N, C-alpha and C positions, 0 to 999 in steps of 0.2 A: 499348480495346474497351468496347462498350456492351451491357449485359445486356438482352435482349428481354423484354417482359412475358410472363407465362404465358398471358394471354387477350387477344383483340382483340374489342371491341364495335363494331357498326355500327348506327346509329340509323335509324329510318324518318322520311323527310323531312316526311311529312304528319301523323303522329300523335305523333312524338317517342319512340315505343316502341323498345326495343332489340331487335335480331335475335338469334337463338340465337348464343351465343359459339363461336368457333373456337379450339380449343385448339392452341397452337403448341409447348408443351413448354418445359422449362428448358434452354435451350442458348444458347450464346454466338452473337451476331450481329455482323457487321461494321457499320461505320457506313453503308456503302453499302446493305446489306441492310435496315437499319432505316428508311432514307429511302425505299427501294422499298416497304416494307410500309405506311408512312404514306401514300404516294402512291395505292396501290391502295385503301386505306380511303376516302380523299377521293373517288376516282373513283366508288366504289359509292354514296356519298351524293349525288354529282352526278347520277348515273343515276336515282336514285329521284326526285329533284326534277323532272328533265326529263320523266320518264314521266308523272307526275301532271299536270304542266302541259300536256303535249301532248294528253292525254285530254280535259281540259276544253276546250281550244281547238277540238278537232275537233268536239265537240258543238255549241258556239256557232256555228262556221263552217257546219256542216250546216244549222242552223236559219235562219241568214241567207241561205244559198243558196236555200233552198226559197221564200223570200218575195222573190225578186229581181224586177227589172222585167218586165212583160209580154213574152212572146215574140211574134214576128211571126205574123200570121195566115196560114192556108193560102190557096192561090190556086185551089183546085178545090172544087166542090160536095161537101159532106160530109153523109152520112146513114148511120146504122148505125155501122160503124167507118170509119176514115179512108179516103178514096179520092181519088187525084189523077192527073191526066193531064199529061204533059210538054208537050203542044201547046196546052194551054188548054181543050181539050174535056173534058167531064165526064160521069160516069156515076153509077150508084147501087149501093150496097153490097148484096151478095147475102143479107145477114141478113134484110132486110125485103122491099123491092120493087125489082126491077131496071128502071131506065129504059132502054127499048129504044134510044132515040135518044141522040145527043150533040149538045152545043151549046156555044157560046163564052160565056165570062164577060165580055162586052163592056159590061154595064151597070155604071156606077160608083156605089157606094153609100157614103154617109157618115152620121154622126150628130154633132150639136153636143154631145153629152154623153159620148161615148166614142169611142176609136179604138184603134189598134194599140199606142199607148204611153200610153193613159189608160184605166184600168179602168172597167167599168160602175158608176156610182154606186150606193150601197146603197139609195137610195130607190126604185129600180126592182125591188127584190127583196122577199123575204118578211120581212126584218128591219125594213123601214119601210113606206112607202105601197103598194108593189107595184103600180105602174102602168107602162104601156108607155112606152118611151122614143121620142123623135122620131127619124124616119129620113127621109133624103132620097136621091134618085138622079137620074141623068142618063143620056143615050144610050140611051133605049128605041128599039128598031129600028122602022122603018116597017113597017106591016102589023100591028102589035100591036092586038089586039082587047080584051084585058083583061090584068090583072096578078094574080099570086098570090104570097103570102109564107109562107115556113115558118121558124120559129125553133126550133132544137133544140140539144142540148148533150151533153157527156159528163160531166154533173154526177154521175151514179151509174154504177156498174159495169154492163156489159151493154149492151142496146140503147140508143140515144140517147133522152134525155128530150125530150119535145115541150112547148114553152112557148107557141106561138102558131101558129094556122092562119088565113090570110086569103085570100079570093079575091073575084073580081068587082070589083077595083079598076080605075078608069077608066084607059085608056091615056094620058090626058092628065095624070094626076096625076104629081106630082114629089116628094111627100113624105107622111109620115104624122105627124099631130100627137101631142104628148105625151098620155098618159092617155086612150087610146081606151076607152070604156066596154065592159065585158064584155056579151055577149048575142049572139043570132043575127044581128042586123043591126048595121051600123056606119055610121049616118048622118053621123057626123063625118068619115068618109072618103068616102062617096058613096052614092047611092040604091041601087046594086046590090051594094055591098060586104057580104060575109057572113063570119062567123067559125065555126070548127070546134071540136071537143073536143080538149083537150090531155091530157097524161099525168096531170094532176090531176083529170081528168074535169070541167073547167070549160070553158064555151064562151067563149073569149076568151083573155086574157093571164094567164099565171102566171109571175112573174119568177124570176130567179136565187135559189137557196136552198141554196148549198153547205154541207156539214156543217162544224161548228166544227173548227178546227185545234188540236190538243192537243199542247203541247210539254212533255215531262217531263224534268226536269233530271237524273234518275237513269238515263235510258235513251235510246235513239234517239227523235227526235220522232215518227216514224210508220213503218209497215212499209216495207221497202225496195221501191222501184218504184211506190209510190203517189204520185199527182200531186196537189199541193195547189191549184194554179191550175186552175180550171175554164174551159172555152171555150164560148162561146155564139155559134152561127152564125145570122145573118140572111140567108136565101136568097131572092132575088127572082126570079120567072119571068115573062118576057114571052110571052103566049100568043096563038095565032092563032084563038082561039074563046072563047066564054063558058062558064063552068063552072056547072052547076046541081046543087048538093049541099045537104043539109040540115045543120043544126047538130050532128047526131050524127056527121058525117064526121070520121074520124081522119086521121092522117098518111098511112097506107097507102092509104086511099080517095082522098085528094086527089092522091097521086103517080100512082095508076093513071089518074085522070081527066085529068091534064095530060100524061101520057106520049104522045109523038108530036105534041104541040101547042106544044112550046116553041121559040121563035124565038131567044131568048137569055137569059142569066142573069146574076146579080150576087150577090156575097157580101160581107158585112161580119162580122167576128168581133170580139167583145168578151170580156173576161176578168173574173173575179171570184174572190176568195178568201174563205173562211168566217172568222168571227170567231176571232181568236187567243186561246187560253186556255192559260195556264201552270200546270202542276201540278208539285208536288214529289213 
């Protein structure tokens, strides 16, 4: 027979501190009981180690998941909150202005600088030179008199942020060059091209400027449900008329002016993530 100890101590796997002792009393134990008691103590130590390790791995995995590769872009014109149509026709969110008509997204849009799998380079945003990126398109429908462009995003909560408004683009144009100068007129695009007022109250381009992403090692990286990846939509409209607006024109004014005159549209979506900052 083996005499069991009066007290059993269990240590903390992370700190080495001992947990409150469990008094077992002075009684005789069989060999089988003593082995069982030792096994239980070992199991408690193992659980403490696993619990600590699992918590750290979960935080690291969450941070890694939030900065995953860009998701695919939507196939419908987006303005206000997300709006999509199964048949390829598009409308306008009720938060701002409703486009009365529907139209097909038959215009193909591309950029040499970004795509669905390549995020918008920082040089096109507020962190660097903040110039407009090059954009190209094909398949403008016959009968198009002019083209208009809207660039907006979900960069901030609430209504979509407007980055660029352009109209009076020639129907024969197939691209926009990089770094279009800000101002009411846009001679690098064409003699009739005009620019409107964006959400920063600038006439012309204001690039992506997502808020910094702060990861704290002692807590969750960000509030649950918050999206780190911001989406920037470049929407092109083929119109059956010329638009006559001044540089003070906003997104809502432009949408009202083109409503009922859209022959077709196109959309290109890029993504960007704010600067990552780690805090303890």
